[in-house]
N, C-alpha and C positions, 0 to 999 in steps of 0.2 A: 413477373407479377408476384407481389408479396401476398402469400396466402397463409392464413393461420385460423384454425378452429382448435380449441383446447382437446387434447386427447383424453377425454373425461373417462372413458372405460378403462383405459390402461392406468389412469391415475387412481381410480377406484380399486383396481386390482392390487396395485403396490400398497395402497393405504390399508386395505381391509382383509387381504387374502395371503399376500406373499410372505410376510414376516411374523405370523402369529405364534410362531414357535421360537422366537429369538430370546425370550425371557425379559423383554423390555415393555411388555404391555400391561394391561390391567393397573393403570396407575391411579392413586386416589386423586380426586378432583377432575378427572377427565371423563367421568361417567356420562355427563350430559352430552358429550360430543359423540353421539350415536350416529348410525349411518344416515338417518334422515337429515340430521343437521349438517353433517359433513357434505352430503350430496348437495344440499341447498347452497351451502357456502361455495363449493366448486362450481355449480351451474351458474350462480350469479356472478362469480369472479370471471368466469368464461365469457359470459355476455358483456360485462364491462370492458374487459380486454379486447374483445372482437369489435364492439361497436364504438368505444371511445378512444382507446390507446392505438390500435393498430392503424386507423386512418391518419394518425399524426406522425407515424414512423418515418415514412418517406419524406413527407413535407418538412418534417423537423430536420432531417438530414440535409435537405436542399437548402433550407433557410438558415439553419444553425443558430447559434447564440450571438449576441452583439454586446459590445462594450463601448458605450458613448458617454462622455462626460461623467465618467466614474460610475455609470449605471449599467448593470448587466440585465439583459432581457433575454427570456427564453423564446423559442419559436412560437409562432402563432398557434393558439389552441391549447398550449401546455398549461397556461394558468387556469383556464376554465376546467381542463381535465383534472388538474390537481385539487381544485376546490371540490369538484364532484367526488374525487378519490377520498379526500379527508372527510367530507360530509357524510359519506356512506360508511365510514369507520374503518376502511381498508388499511389506513396507516397504523391502527392500533391492534391489528389482529392477535400477534403473539405477544403483546406486552402485558406487564403485570396489571391485574384488575385494581390493586391498590392505588394506582396512579392513573386510572381511566383507561387501562387496556382491556381487551376482551379475553386474554388468557388461552387462546387456541393453542393446541399442541403443535410443536414445530413440524411434526410429521404431516399435518395439514397445511400449515403456513408455507412450508417449502414448495408445495405444489402450486399455491396461489403465486409465490415468488416466480416460479417457472413460467406461469402464464404471462405475468407482467413483462418478463424479460423477453419472451417470444414475441409479444405484441409490440413492445417498444423499449428496447434496452436503455436507451438515453434517459427516458423518463424514469425507469426504474431506479436510477442512481440517486435521485432525490429522496425518496422515502427510505431507500436501502441504507443510505449513509446515516440517516437520522436514527433508524432502528439500531444500527451499530453503536451510535453515540450513547442511546439510552441504556444499552447493555453495560457499557462501560461505567457509566454513572451509577446504575443500579448496583453494580458489582463492587465498586470502589468509593463511590461518593459518600459524604457524610449524610446523616439523616436530614439536615437542613438544605443541603444542595438537592437531594432527591425530591423533597417536598416541594421545593421552589420551581425546579426546572423540568422535571420529568412530566408533569401533566400536560403542559403545552407542547412538549416535544412529542409525546406519545399521541396526542390528538392530531399532530401535523400542523397545528397553528404556527409553531416554530419549528425549523428544520436543523439539522446537524451536520457536522464534518468532522474529520480526523486530519489534523495538520502535522505531518511528520517530515516529509522531504524538504530539504533545502538545496539551494542551487549547487552547493559543493558536496552534498552527501545524500545518498539515497538509502541503500541497504545498510551502510555503515553509519548508523545514527549516533555513534559515539562521538562523531565529529561535529554534531550540530551546535550552533552558536546562539540561537534564540535564548534571551535571558529573561528571568523573572526576579524582580526585586521586591522584598516584602514592604507592605505599608503597615502603619500602626493599627489600622481597623481590621486586620486580618486578611485583606485582599492582596494582590500583587500587581506590579507594573510589568506587563509582558511586552518585550520589544524584539523584533526580529523579522525575517522574511521567510516565507514558505512558497514552494512551487508545486505544481501537479495536484492541486487541491480540488478534488471532484465536488461539484455543487458548492464551491466556495463562496459564490455570490450568485444571486438570482432574484427574480421577482415573483416567486411562487408563494414563499411564506413571509409573514411580517417581520420575523427576526430569525437570525442564523446563529446557532450555538456552536462555536468552535472548540474542539478539544485539542490543545496545542502542547507539544512537547518542548520543554524549555529547561534552562539550567538555573538553579539558585546560585547566589553569589559564592557560597562556601562549598559547592557541590564538587565531589570527586570527579577525576577525569574519566572519559569514556562512558559507556552505557550505564555504569553504576551511579552516575550523577545526573541522570535525567528525571525530571518530574513532569506530571501532567497537570495541565490547567484548563478550567472551563472559562472561555473567553467569548462573550456575546458581541455580535455586531452592534447592537444598540443596548444601552444600559436600561434595565426595567426600572419603571416607577414603583412607588410603594404598592399599588394595586396590581403590580406585575403587567401593566400595560407597556407599550413600547416607549421608551424615553429617548435621551439624547444619543448621538453617535458615540462610539467607544474607541475611536482611533484605529478602527479595523477597516482596511481598504483593499479592494481588488485593483491591483495596478495594471493587469493585463489578463486576457484570456488566451489560452493556448489555440493555435490553429492546427488541428489534429487530423489524422488519417481517417478517423471514424468518430462514433459517439458524438456527432456534431451538435445534437440537441441537449448535451449535457455540458454545462459550463465548467471547464477545467481551468482553475484560476491561479494566478500569481498573488499571493496575499502578503500584505504589509501590516504589521502590528506595531504601533507607535505609542508606547507606555499605556497600552490598553489594560483595562481593569479586568483581572481574572481571579479565579479562586481555585485553590489547590484540590485536586481529585485524588484522593488516597494519601499515602504517606510520602513525605519528602524523599527524593531520589529513588523512588519506587515506581516511577512513571512507566517504565517498560512493561511491568507486570500489569498494570492498569490498561495500558494501550493494547496489550496483546489479548486482553479479553474482548476487545473490539475487534482487533484483526482476526482472530480466529473465528469470531462469528462472521466477519466479512469474507473470510477465505472460503468457507463453506457456500456462502451466498454467491461469491464469484464463480464457483464451480456450477452453481444453478444458473447463473447468467449463461455459462457456456452450454449448458443443456437447453435452455430456452432458445438461444440462437440456433443451436443444431436442429431443434424440432421445427422452427419456422422455416429454416432452409430446406430441410426434408419435404415439408408440406409443399413449398413453393415448386420444388423440383419435380414432385409427383404431379402436381397440376400441369406443368409444362410437358412432361414426358407423355401424359395422356392427350394433350392438346395438340402437340406439334406433330405433323404429318410429314415423313421424310422417309424414303427408301422402303424396301420390303423386308419382311422377316426372312431370316435365313432358311427357314423350313418351308417357305412358300407364303404367299399372300394371305394375311389374316382378315383384311378388309378389302375384298376384291372390288367392291362397289366404289371404293374411293381411289384417287390417283396414287396414294401410297399409304403405308401403315403408320400409326403413331409410333414414335421412337421407343415407347416402353416395351415394345415387342423384342428388342435387341438385347442379347445376353449381357453386353458390357453396360448398358444403360441400367439394367436391373442389378448388375453388380454394384454400381454406385448408389442406387436408391436403397438396396438392402443393406449396404454398409452403413449408410446413414441411419436407417431405421434401427439396425442392431445396436449401433452406438447409443442412440437416444434411449431405447427401451432399457438397455443394460445400465446406462448411467442413471435413469429414473428409478430402476429397481434399487440400485446401490445407495442412492441418496435417500430413499425411503427408509433403509436400514439404518443409516447413519442418523437420520432425524429421529427415529424412534429411540436411538441411544441418547440423543440429546435431551429428549423428554425424560427418559429414565434417570439420567444423570441429575436432573433438576427435581423430579417429583417422587422418585422411588422412595418408599420408607425403609427399604432393605439396604443397609450399608455395602453389602457385598455386590448387589446389583448396581448401586451407584458408582462403585469403584470400577467394575467391570465396564459399565457404560463409559465412564471417563477415559479408561484406558483405550477402549475401542475408538472413541471419537478422536483422541489424540493421535492415534496411529493413522486414521483414515482421513483426517482433515487435509493433510497435504496431497493425498491421493485424489480426493474429490476436487480440490482446487486445480491441480495440475492436469490430471488425466482428463477430466470433463472439458477443460478449456482447450487442451491439445486436440481432442476429438472434435470440438466444435469448429475449429479452424479447418480441420480436414473436411468436415461435412459442409461447411460454407464454401470451400473450394469445389467440392465434388458438385454442389448445387450449380455453380457457374459452369462447371464442365458439362453438365446435362443440358444447360441452355446453350452451350456452344458459344458462337460469336454474339448472340443475343444476351447472354449472361455477363459478357464484358462491357456492355453498354448500359449506361445508368438507367435508361427507361425501363429495364426489366425489374429493377429493384433488388436483384439477388446479390450484385456486387456489394451492396451496402452490408450484407451479412458478413462478408469476408473482412471489410474494414472494421465493422463494430466488434467482431469476435476477436481480432487480433490483439487488443489491449488486455483482454482477459488473461492472456498468458503472461502478461507483464506486471500489472498492478497487484497490489497486496502481496508482493514478494514474487519475483519472477519464478516461472516454473523450474528453473534449475535450482534456485534456493529452495523451493519445496521438496525437490529431490534430495538436496543435501540435508534439510531438516529431517526427512524420513530415515535416511540411513545414518545420520550423525547423532540424532537425538531420540527419535521415536522408536527405532528398531530396538535399541538395546536398553530403553528406559524401564524403570520398575523391575529390573532383573529379567527383562524379556517378557513380562506379563502383558505389555501392549500387543505383541505379536501373538500371544497365546489367546487373547480375546477374539482374534480372527482365525487363527490356525485350528483351534479346537472345534469350532462348529463346522468348518469346512471338512476337516478329517472325519468327523463323526458322521456327517452326511454321506461322505463317499462309502464309508464302511457299511452304513445302513442301506445304502441304495444298490449295492452290488447284487447281481443276479436277477435284476428286475426287467429282464426281456428287452422290450423296445428302447429302454433308455440306456442300454449297456454302452453303446458307442459314445454317448455324452459322458457317462461316468468314467469310461476309460480315458477319454481326452481330458476330462477335468483332473483326474488322478495323475496323469502324466504331467500336466502343466503345474499342478500343485507340487509334485516332486521336484520339478525344476525350481519352483520358488523356494522350497526347503533347502535344496543343495545351494541355490544362489545366496540365501541368507547366511548359511554356514561359510561359504567362501568369503563374503564380505566381512563377516565377523572375524574370520581368521586373518585375512589379509589386512583389513582396516586397522586392527590392533597394532600391527607392526608398521603399517605405512598409511596415514590418512589419505594420501592421494589415490590409493587403490579403492578406497570406499567412494571417494569423489568421482572417480572415473566410471564406477559402476552405477551411480545414484540414479541417473535418468532412466536407464534401462530397467533397474530394479523396480522403480516406481510404476513403469508401464507394465512390468510383469505382474506385480502384486495386483494392479488394477484390473488386468485381463482375468486373473484368476478369481477376483471378487465378482466380476461381471459373469464369468462362467458359473460360478457357485449360484448366483441369483437366478441365472437362465435355467440352470438344472432344476432348482426348486420350482421355478415357474412351470417347467414342463411337467413335473410330477403333479402339481396341483392341477394343471390343465388337463392331463390325462384322467385323473380321478373325476373331475368335474364332468368331462365328456361321457365317461362310461357309467358313473355312479351318481353324479351330483345333479344339482338343479339344471345344469346346461342341457342335460339329455332331453331332447325334445324342444328345447327353446332356441330357435334357429339363430337368433342374434347372439346370445351368449355362446352357444356352440361354435359359431364362426370365429368369435374372438379367441376362444381357447385353442381352436385348430390353427389359427394365424399365429398365436403365440408360440405354439410348438414349432411351426415353420421358421419363424424368425430365430428361435433358439437353435434350430438345426443349422442355419446359415451361419450363426455366430460360431458354433463348434467346428464347422467344416471349413470356413473361410477366414475367420478372424482370430480365434484362439490359437492357430498355429503360430502366430506372431510370437507367442511365448517361447518357443524353441529359439527364435532368433535373438530375443532378449537374453535368454540363458547363455547362449554361445558367446554373445557380446560381453556378458559380465564375466564369463570365465576367462576371456582373453586378457583381462587385466589392463593396466594403464600403459604398458610399454609403448604401443604404437602411437598413442596420442601425446605422450610426455617425451618422446625421443627427439623431437624437433627442438632446436635452439630458437630463441626469439628471433634471430636474425634470419632464420630459414622460413619464416612465414612471409 
């Protein structure tokens, strides 16, 4: 059974309490988003996701999208849900008010994104891709393009896509063949084929705005010769109502393992009219504005699926009666005990819970940095925020989605045979989560980006934006009694991260394959330390609240803080030790994996 209720209390905790000392708060223009307003937004988003989107998740998976006579249709109920979604303003939450957005901080918007992804991951892609498109246009488009296209995209009347991949090239975009020829009126004729285009065609919005990578006739070879173009499905009329077709066609939709309610399209552009976004041959920079936004959002997708899988598994573990507790019957009046009494079931549930709470805490920190990068009046704060988000973006994308797949599989394991059967609904989480490790750059690519670009960028300042607060917290927290086991474990894992960083830097300079061999383990290690830091901070705050704060005497809050400490304890005792394994794998180097010849595989 698919079960989901937004974890509002934990969301309020990471939004309002956990990161108040990170230096990314108190931003101008954000004063109106006080606790009352943010609580109202979270509660209404939770209601919408529970009542409107969640009931469509399994039915959308069963029905899927269809492509008949050149028309792509989404599953039953999606169009009505989308109309309600846009009418209520959810599509415009974090967009610029100058173009009709509501200007909410990313720290709040990412929590709403998580809810949408938990309730219905397939649905989330339609507004999610549009938001990424508006980010690229806002960052690189001309004033004319922004004024014409952003209002309808931000409102959700028109949706957006990103068109990168071609049949012969994915990650290596330097090989793309789509071409753009200039016209006398300043527009371009765009011709080529793209594949794997999420939300490439559908019946939700009246027009679809594609951001397409293509080559100009005189473009240099490779990625230095790629430009970005805005190409609508339909040409707008003078009043910007929908006009004639623009040579943009969906030739097929992919038959996928999961995300069946999201139309993944093969697209053809036949001399379609488009407009240049940004400068000629600088399309990769413009597209990466969108891709970096999307990579954080894909991490949130993973968190969303992980939370829904956890809640569904908890429901089943409490409901399923099977066997007796090892220490004796807990419910002697029943024929058997619910399986939640068993240690191994609790191991699985608590692993999922710790993953979700750790990822949510880390995403809140990164989201605050995204807001500071955009709104802080202090150049030093903006620079630190930019360096921190650059470092953590591949971690959020890869770690969160890796853990989501683990959690989804654990949910199936909790259900046992019933989890493997479609009727339970939890096997859908495994299928849906799996793509998150692949699109927007596979997780292996994220790891290479981390060690190859982000780790040494800005003379190491990216790393310092993370290392310094962790190191300072450890030093300030030593000698604090009950927290000492956590602080010692965090210090040990942080030391392993520092040594691993030095090892990769030293070996990688002499041999890039050494850095490549260590990349995935290093990303996991950094992510575990980051989650451990967040859990240690959460424990410190929870302890103070229980003994000195408002939670003292308030049973609801007191129970929340006590449970937070228990979850943190489980993380430090049962999950953070993985850091040692990552450290040892990194130290082993490339030899064992590169010793094989190709013929020996």
